[in-house]
C-alpha positions in Angstrom: -36.0 -36.9 26.9 -39.8 -38.0 26.5 -42.6 -36.0 27.9 -44.1 -39.1 29.8 -43.5 -40.6 33.1 -40.4 -42.3 32.6 -37.2 -41.7 34.9 -34.2 -41.1 33.0 -31.9 -42.8 35.0 -33.8 -46.4 34.5 -36.0 -45.7 31.4 -39.3 -47.1 33.5 -42.1 -45.7 34.2 -42.6 -44.0 37.8 -44.4 -46.2 40.3 -47.6 -44.7 41.3 -50.8 -43.4 39.8 -51.9 -39.8 37.9 -50.0 -37.8 40.5 -47.0 -39.6 40.5 -46.6 -40.0 36.8 -47.6 -36.1 36.5 -45.0 -35.0 38.8 -42.0 -37.3 36.3 -43.5 -35.8 33.3 -43.2 -32.4 34.6 -39.2 -33.3 36.1 -38.6 -34.2 32.7 -39.9 -31.2 31.1 -38.0 -29.0 33.3 -34.8 -31.1 32.2 -35.9 -29.7 28.8 -36.3 -26.3 29.8 -33.1 -26.2 31.9 -31.5 -27.6 28.5 -32.2 -24.3 26.4 -31.4 -22.0 29.3 -35.4 -22.0 29.9 -37.8 -22.9 32.8 -41.4 -22.7 33.5 -41.8 -19.4 34.0 -40.9 -19.0 29.8 -43.5 -21.6 29.1 -46.4 -20.0 26.8 -48.1 -23.0 26.0 -49.4 -26.6 27.8 -51.1 -29.3 26.0 -51.7 -31.9 28.3 -53.2 -35.8 27.4 -54.8 -37.9 29.4 -55.4 -41.6 29.0 -58.8 -40.9 31.8 -60.3 -37.3 32.1 -61.5 -38.2 35.4 -57.8 -37.7 36.3 -57.9 -34.5 36.0 -58.5 -32.9 39.0 -54.9 -34.8 40.4 -53.2 -33.9 37.6 -54.3 -30.4 38.0 -53.2 -30.5 41.6 -49.7 -31.6 40.8 -49.6 -29.1 37.6 -50.4 -26.1 39.5 -47.6 -26.7 42.2 -45.0 -26.9 39.9 -46.2 -23.5 37.7 -47.4 -21.9 40.5 -48.4 -18.2 39.3 -47.4 -18.3 36.1 -50.6 -19.6 33.8 -49.7 -20.5 30.3 -52.4 -21.2 27.7 -53.5 -24.9 28.4 -55.3 -27.4 26.4 -56.4 -30.8 27.9 -57.7 -33.7 26.3 -58.8 -37.2 26.6 -56.7 -39.8 24.5 -57.2 -43.1 23.8 -53.6 -44.2 24.3 -50.3 -43.0 24.8 -46.7 -44.6 24.6 -46.2 -47.2 26.9 -49.2 -47.1 28.3 -48.8 -44.1 29.8 -51.5 -42.2 31.8 -50.4 -38.6 30.7 -48.2 -36.9 28.5 -47.5 -33.4 28.5 -46.2 -31.1 26.0 -44.6 -27.5 25.9 -44.1 -24.3 23.8 -41.5 -22.3 25.8 -39.0 -19.4 25.0 -35.6 -20.5 24.8 -32.4 -18.6 26.2 -30.4 -17.3 23.4 -27.9 -20.1 23.7 -25.2 -17.7 21.4 -24.0 -15.4 24.2 
């Protein structure tokens, strides 16, 4: 699962702009977290890479809805380019559940 806005069933980017792409990246991250027995409440740090810093407000609106009251450390930076021309990429560090149980 890539931390870019691809739909895992088609492998294609979701239609729309930064809000739609942010929502898809967060869905993809949720699946990765779920696979480790974790979730957004276990995220300690987030790195957001934006192709255009003018998209920050719209990205932040979608991001805030997903994380709610949980406020992990976050860095947001503008980058010259992202894989496949994505508008956004997000990575995070989270505590995984102990899957040995």
